[in-house]
C-alpha positions in Angstrom: -90.5 -39.5 19.7 -92.0 -36.1 19.4 -89.8 -35.5 16.4 -91.4 -38.8 14.2 -95.1 -37.8 15.6 -94.4 -34.5 13.8 -93.2 -36.0 11.1 -95.8 -38.5 10.8 -98.4 -35.2 10.7 -96.7 -33.3 8.6 -96.6 -36.2 6.3 -100.3 -36.8 6.4 -101.8 -33.2 6.8 -98.8 -31.0 4.9 -98.4 -27.6 5.7 -101.9 -27.1 7.4 -100.6 -29.5 10.0 -97.8 -27.3 11.0 -100.1 -23.9 10.9 -102.6 -25.3 13.3 -99.4 -27.2 15.4 -99.5 -24.8 19.0 -95.2 -25.1 19.2 -94.7 -22.5 22.4 -92.5 -25.5 23.8 -90.6 -26.3 20.8 -89.7 -25.2 17.7 -90.7 -26.8 14.1 -88.5 -26.5 10.9 -89.4 -28.2 7.6 -86.4 -28.0 5.4 -86.9 -29.3 1.7 -84.5 -32.2 0.2 -81.9 -29.1 -1.1 -82.0 -27.6 2.7 -84.2 -24.6 1.8 -86.0 -24.1 4.8 -89.9 -24.3 3.9 -91.5 -23.8 7.4 -90.3 -22.4 10.7 -92.4 -21.6 13.9 -90.7 -18.8 15.2 -89.3 -17.2 12.2 -90.1 -15.7 8.7 -88.9 -18.7 6.9 -87.7 -16.3 3.7 -85.1 -14.8 5.6 -83.8 -18.1 7.1 -80.1 -19.5 5.4 -79.8 -23.0 3.8 -79.6 -25.7 6.2 -78.3 -28.1 4.5 -74.6 -28.5 6.4 -76.4 -28.2 9.7 -75.0 -31.4 11.6 -78.7 -33.1 12.6 -79.8 -32.2 9.1 -76.7 -34.1 7.1 -76.9 -36.5 9.7 -80.7 -37.2 8.9 -80.3 -36.7 5.2 -77.8 -39.6 5.6 -79.1 -42.2 8.1 -83.2 -40.9 8.3 -82.8 -39.7 11.8 -80.1 -37.0 13.4 -79.7 -35.1 16.8 -77.3 -32.4 17.8 -76.4 -29.9 20.5 -75.7 -26.5 20.1 -74.3 -23.3 22.7 -74.9 -20.0 22.2 -72.5 -17.7 24.5 -74.8 -14.9 23.5 -77.9 -15.6 25.1 -76.1 -18.1 27.0 -78.7 -21.1 25.7 -78.5 -25.0 25.2 -80.3 -26.0 21.9 -81.1 -29.5 21.5 -81.7 -30.2 17.7 -83.5 -33.6 16.5 -84.3 -34.2 12.3 -86.5 -36.8 11.0 -86.3 -37.5 7.2 -89.8 -38.0 5.9 -91.1 -40.0 2.8 -90.8 -37.3 0.3 -87.2 -36.8 0.9 -87.7 -33.4 3.1 -86.7 -33.1 6.5 -88.8 -32.3 10.0 -86.6 -30.7 12.5 -88.0 -30.0 16.1 -85.5 -28.0 18.7 -86.1 -27.4 22.5 -83.6 -24.8 24.0 -82.4 -24.6 27.4 -81.3 -22.3 29.5 -77.7 -22.9 31.2 -76.7 -22.5 34.6 -75.8 -19.3 34.4 -79.1 -18.1 33.6 -80.8 -20.1 35.7 -78.7 -18.9 38.7 -79.0 -15.4 37.3 -83.1 -16.2 37.4 -83.0 -16.5 40.4 -80.8 -13.7 41.2 -83.8 -11.3 42.8 -85.0 -13.9 45.4 -81.5 -14.6 46.5 -81.0 -11.0 46.7 -84.4 -10.4 48.6 -83.5 -13.1 50.9 -80.2 -11.8 51.5 -80.9 -8.6 52.7 -83.5 -9.3 55.1 -81.3 -11.8 56.3 -78.5 -9.1 56.8 -81.4 -6.7 58.6 -82.3 -9.4 60.4 -78.8 -10.2 61.0 -78.0 -6.3 62.0 -81.3 -6.2 64.4 -80.4 -9.3 66.2 -76.9 -8.2 66.4 -77.4 -4.5 67.6 -79.8 -6.0 70.3 -78.0 -8.7 71.3 -74.5 -6.5 71.6 -76.7 -3.5 73.2 -77.2 -6.2 75.9 -73.6 -7.7 76.3 -72.4 -4.3 76.1 -74.9 -2.4 79.0 -72.9 -3.9 81.7 -69.5 -2.8 80.4 -70.8 0.7 79.7 -72.3 1.1 83.2 -69.1 -0.1 84.7 -67.8 2.3 87.1 -64.2 3.0 86.6 -63.7 5.0 89.7 -64.8 2.1 91.8 -64.4 -0.9 89.5 -65.3 -3.4 92.3 -68.7 -1.9 93.2 -69.8 -3.1 89.3 -72.2 -6.0 89.1 -71.0 -7.4 85.8 -69.9 -10.3 84.4 -67.6 -13.0 86.3 -65.1 -12.9 83.7 -64.6 -8.8 83.8 -63.6 -9.7 87.5 -60.0 -9.7 86.8 -59.9 -6.8 84.7 -62.0 -4.6 87.2 -59.4 -5.8 90.0 -56.3 -4.8 87.8 -58.1 -1.3 87.0 -59.0 -1.1 90.6 -55.1 -1.4 92.0 -54.2 0.9 88.9 -56.8 3.3 90.1 -55.6 3.2 93.8 -51.5 3.7 92.8 -52.7 6.3 90.3 -54.5 8.2 93.2 -51.5 7.7 95.3 -49.0 8.8 93.1 -51.6 12.0 92.3 -51.9 12.8 95.8 -48.2 12.7 96.2 -47.2 14.6 93.1 -50.0 17.5 94.4 -48.5 17.5 97.5 -44.6 17.5 96.4 -46.1 20.6 94.1 -47.5 22.2 96.5 -44.5 22.4 98.7 -42.2 23.5 95.9 -45.0 26.4 95.2 -44.8 27.3 99.1 -41.2 27.5 99.1 -40.4 29.1 95.8 -43.4 31.8 96.8 -41.6 32.1 100.3 -38.1 32.8 99.0 -36.6 36.0 99.3 -34.6 35.4 96.5 -36.3 35.9 92.7 -36.7 32.9 90.7 -38.2 32.8 87.3 -38.2 30.0 84.6 -38.7 31.0 81.0 -38.6 28.9 77.4 -36.3 29.6 74.4 -38.6 32.1 73.1 -39.0 34.3 76.5 -42.3 33.4 77.4 -42.4 33.1 81.1 -43.2 29.6 82.5 -43.1 30.4 86.3 -42.5 33.3 88.3 -42.4 34.3 92.1 -43.3 37.0 94.3 -40.0 38.3 94.9 -39.1 38.0 91.4 -42.3 39.8 90.8 -41.1 42.7 93.0 -37.9 43.5 91.5 -39.6 43.8 88.1 -42.3 46.4 89.4 -44.4 43.8 88.0 -46.8 41.3 89.4 -47.4 37.2 89.5 -50.0 37.4 86.9 -47.5 37.7 83.8 -47.1 34.4 83.4 -47.1 33.8 79.5 -46.2 37.0 78.7 -42.4 37.8 77.4 -39.9 38.4 79.8 -37.4 39.7 77.4 -39.8 42.5 76.3 -40.6 43.7 79.7 -37.3 43.9 81.0 -35.6 45.2 77.7 -32.3 46.3 78.2 -30.1 46.3 81.4 -28.2 43.5 83.2 -31.3 40.9 83.6 -32.2 41.1 79.6 -28.4 41.0 78.8 -27.7 37.7 81.0 -31.4 36.1 79.8 -30.4 36.3 76.0 -27.4 35.0 76.9 -28.7 31.6 79.0 -31.3 31.2 76.1 -28.1 31.1 73.7 -26.7 28.4 76.2 -24.3 30.5 78.2 -24.7 31.0 82.2 -24.1 34.6 83.6 -23.4 35.9 87.0 -23.5 39.7 87.4 -24.1 42.4 90.3 -26.5 45.0 89.3 -28.3 47.7 91.0 -32.2 47.4 91.5 -34.1 50.5 93.5 -30.9 51.7 95.3 -29.8 47.7 96.1 -27.2 45.4 94.8 -28.5 42.0 93.5 -26.3 39.0 92.2 -28.0 37.7 89.2 -27.6 34.2 87.9 -28.8 33.7 84.6 -28.4 29.5 83.5 -29.9 27.8 80.7 -32.1 24.8 80.8 -31.1 21.9 78.5 -33.6 19.4 76.8 -32.1 16.6 74.6 -28.8 18.2 74.7 -30.5 21.8 73.2 -31.4 24.7 75.2 -35.3 24.8 75.9 -35.2 27.7 78.1 -33.4 29.4 81.0 -33.7 29.7 84.9 -32.9 33.1 86.3 -32.1 33.9 90.2 -32.0 37.4 91.5 -30.6 37.8 95.3 -30.1 40.8 97.3 -26.4 41.3 98.3 -26.4 44.7 99.7 -25.2 43.3 103.2 -22.5 41.8 101.6 -21.5 44.8 99.2 -21.5 46.8 102.4 -19.9 44.4 104.4 -17.3 43.9 102.0 -17.0 48.1 101.7 -16.9 47.9 105.7 -13.8 45.2 105.5 -12.0 47.3 102.7 -12.6 50.5 105.0 -11.4 48.8 107.8 -8.2 47.6 106.1 -7.4 50.9 105.0 -8.1 53.0 108.6 -6.1 49.8 110.6 -3.3 50.5 107.9 -3.5 54.2 108.2 -3.7 54.1 112.2 -1.0 51.5 112.8 1.1 53.6 110.6 0.9 57.0 112.5 2.4 55.5 116.0 5.0 53.2 113.7 6.2 56.6 112.2 6.6 58.1 115.4 8.2 55.7 117.3 10.6 55.3 114.2 11.5 58.8 113.8 12.1 59.2 117.5 14.0 56.3 117.9 16.5 57.0 114.7 16.9 60.3 116.1 18.2 58.6 119.5 20.1 55.9 117.5 21.8 58.5 115.4 23.0 61.2 118.8 21.0 63.5 117.5 19.1 63.9 120.9 20.3 66.0 123.6 20.6 64.5 127.3 18.0 66.6 128.3 15.4 65.5 125.5 15.9 61.5 125.7 13.3 61.6 128.7 10.6 63.8 126.5 11.5 61.1 123.4 11.5 58.0 125.4 8.0 58.9 126.7 6.6 59.5 123.4 7.8 56.4 122.0 6.2 54.6 124.9 2.9 56.6 124.7 3.0 55.9 120.8 3.5 52.2 121.4 0.6 52.0 124.3 -1.5 53.6 121.8 -0.5 51.1 119.0 -1.2 48.3 121.5 -4.6 49.6 122.6 -5.5 50.1 119.0 -4.9 46.5 118.5 -6.3 44.9 121.3 -9.7 47.0 120.2 -9.2 45.4 116.7 -8.8 41.9 118.1 -11.6 42.1 120.4 -13.6 43.6 117.3 -12.8 40.8 115.4 -13.9 38.7 118.0 -17.3 40.2 118.1 -18.1 39.9 114.5 -17.8 36.1 114.7 -20.1 36.3 117.3 -18.3 35.7 120.3 -19.7 31.9 120.7 -16.8 30.8 122.3 -17.4 33.1 125.1 -18.9 32.1 128.7 -22.5 33.7 129.4 -23.4 33.7 132.8 -26.0 35.9 135.3 -24.4 39.5 135.5 -24.7 42.0 138.2 -24.5 44.9 135.3 -24.3 47.2 138.3 -21.4 45.6 139.8 -19.3 46.2 136.3 -20.3 49.6 136.3 -18.6 50.2 139.6 -15.6 48.7 138.4 -15.6 50.6 135.2 -15.8 53.9 136.7 -13.3 52.9 139.3 -11.2 52.1 136.1 -11.4 55.7 134.6 -11.7 57.7 137.8 -8.1 58.6 137.6 -8.3 59.7 133.6 -11.9 61.6 135.0 -9.2 63.3 137.9 -6.3 64.1 135.9 -9.3 66.1 133.2 -10.8 67.2 135.8 -14.1 65.6 135.3 -16.3 64.2 138.1 -17.9 61.1 137.5 -20.8 59.7 140.0 -22.6 55.8 139.6 -26.2 55.8 140.3 -28.9 52.7 140.6 -29.0 49.3 142.0 -28.6 45.8 141.3 -29.5 44.5 137.9 -29.0 41.0 136.9 -29.0 39.9 133.5 -27.4 36.8 131.7 -24.8 37.8 129.4 -20.7 37.7 128.8 -19.3 39.5 131.6 -16.0 40.5 129.5 -18.3 42.3 127.0 -20.8 44.1 129.3 -17.4 45.5 131.1 -16.2 46.9 127.9 -19.4 48.1 127.0 -19.7 50.5 130.0 -16.2 50.9 130.5 -15.9 52.7 126.5 -18.7 54.7 127.2 -17.3 56.1 130.3 -13.9 56.5 129.2 -15.8 58.5 126.2 -17.6 60.6 128.4 -14.4 61.3 129.9 -12.3 62.0 127.1 -15.1 64.1 125.2 -15.9 66.5 128.2 -14.9 69.7 129.4 -12.8 70.6 132.5 -15.3 71.0 135.6 -17.9 68.6 133.9 -19.9 66.0 134.9 -20.3 62.3 133.7 -23.6 60.2 135.8 -23.6 56.5 135.3 -27.0 54.9 136.2 -28.2 51.2 136.2 -32.1 50.3 136.9 -33.8 47.5 136.7 -37.4 47.2 135.6 -40.0 44.7 135.1 -38.6 43.2 131.6 -35.4 45.1 130.9 -32.3 46.4 132.8 -31.2 49.9 131.3 -27.7 51.5 131.7 -27.6 55.3 131.0 -24.2 57.3 130.3 -24.6 60.9 130.2 -21.9 63.5 129.7 -21.9 67.6 130.0 -19.1 67.5 127.1 -18.8 69.2 124.0 -21.7 67.0 122.1 -21.8 65.5 118.9 -23.5 67.3 116.0 -26.7 65.9 114.7 -25.4 65.2 111.0 -22.8 63.3 112.6 -25.1 61.0 115.1 -26.0 58.2 113.0 -22.3 57.4 112.2 -20.3 57.2 115.7 -20.4 54.1 116.1 -18.8 53.3 112.9 -15.3 51.8 112.9 -12.8 54.8 113.1 -15.2 57.1 112.6 -14.0 60.6 114.2 -16.4 63.9 114.4 -13.2 65.8 115.2 -10.0 63.8 114.0 -7.5 66.6 116.0 -8.9 66.3 119.1 -9.6 62.4 119.3 -5.6 62.4 118.4 -5.2 64.7 121.5 -7.4 62.5 123.9 -5.7 59.7 122.1 -8.9 57.3 121.2 -8.6 54.4 118.7 -12.1 55.3 117.4 -13.4 51.8 117.7 -14.5 52.2 121.5 -18.3 52.9 120.2 -18.0 50.0 117.1 -16.9 47.8 120.1 -20.0 49.3 122.2 -22.7 48.6 119.3 -21.6 44.6 118.2 -21.5 43.7 121.9 -25.0 45.3 122.4 -26.0 43.0 119.2 -24.9 40.0 120.8 -26.7 40.7 124.0 -29.9 41.9 122.2 -29.7 45.5 123.6 -31.3 48.1 122.1 -28.5 51.9 121.6 -30.0 54.9 121.6 -28.2 58.2 121.5 -29.1 61.5 122.3 -26.7 64.6 121.9 -26.8 68.6 121.8 -23.6 70.4 120.5 -21.9 72.3 123.5 -24.2 70.6 126.1 -23.6 67.1 126.4 -24.5 63.7 125.3 -26.3 60.8 126.6 -26.2 57.2 125.5 -28.8 54.7 126.6 -28.6 51.0 126.3 -31.8 48.9 126.8 -31.0 45.1 127.9 -34.1 42.4 127.8 -34.0 40.4 131.1 -34.4 37.2 128.6 -31.8 37.1 126.3 
């Protein structure tokens, strides 16, 4: 319709009509019959190409009117063309451009983006406010006491479970702390030294006993033990343990014998460290040494009378003894046999004492009465040696083993007589005090040199071996006295002056 009206106006007024027409909303193009552009409302016509082959132009020449639609991918526009054939054979074309949907969308992009940004900001703001309100009760939950919280009902099962787990963890933690404290107390109270190290030698734990042995303190945890005790048996044992080899050995530290036990600690079949245990075996070593000495002494003491008995018996068997010598030889054999019997009896008694005499009956015993019996038993021996023996004191009752107590008094009296001098004196005294009973045996004999006084209670120890052989002692009498005193918790003291005499005092507690 618009194209026809424009064509009519051009036919009537010509070029002037086109120049005076406002065409902001559409484009007018006047084309001659040969396709030359005579006028264009948007572009200089002289620069435009021939339009004869345009679809709408060709259709207008053929039918009087033509239309076409063309798209521009460059500017993303759709153009509508309509052409009207005029009376002079020229064609007037009107075109309108329309933006594509994409252009429309792109045109709306800015406001859409603005709206989207505002929506996002509002959403974030509202989400923040709402989430804070929702999360606030969760953040304020007291996990130490979950059931005291005022939150959502939906959280109650969770809080209940947390509460149960918290109580279980507290019980387990309390139990672990208790066991750890017990273990620490046990380790610290051990007489044995205990050290734990890792594979690099770093000290993980060390108790007081081990620190004392190593001349250090328990604050060296974290230090390297191999550098502290470089060299020596401990270093060697630990090095082998870290390499996976257990080591045990006896070493000497500070004048004492210690047993070292270094064991590797495994974790997932590989060595992760080592444990060192050190304990004192001095008493054991001393006992072993005493046992060896005892065995050697027993062998020697038994061989001496046996050799004498065998020698005299062999001479008599072979008829090499005169009739007048048979009696002395027989007396000698009898004497040596009695000595051996006494030695064996003393050894048996001493072994029994070593075991603690637990099978022997304890009872209330009057020590004064036992002393009377012991003095009576050695009176003949004292008379033969021209030694005067006397008993003083009063009744003194203690709870003990009568056989052992009698043996104590007898051995003390026997020694006092044997190691006395002609015309000497032995005094035996028994006294009862408020909390103790005191036995004192004194003599005016040869005395004991000061350097020997600490050892006279050892087994087979003799100050003068030749004199001991003359008087027929076994060397075990005072050892029996010492062990019997230990069983009765008694304390022995010895005071002796050379060539003046010896006094032995035994103090028995009344409550044994």
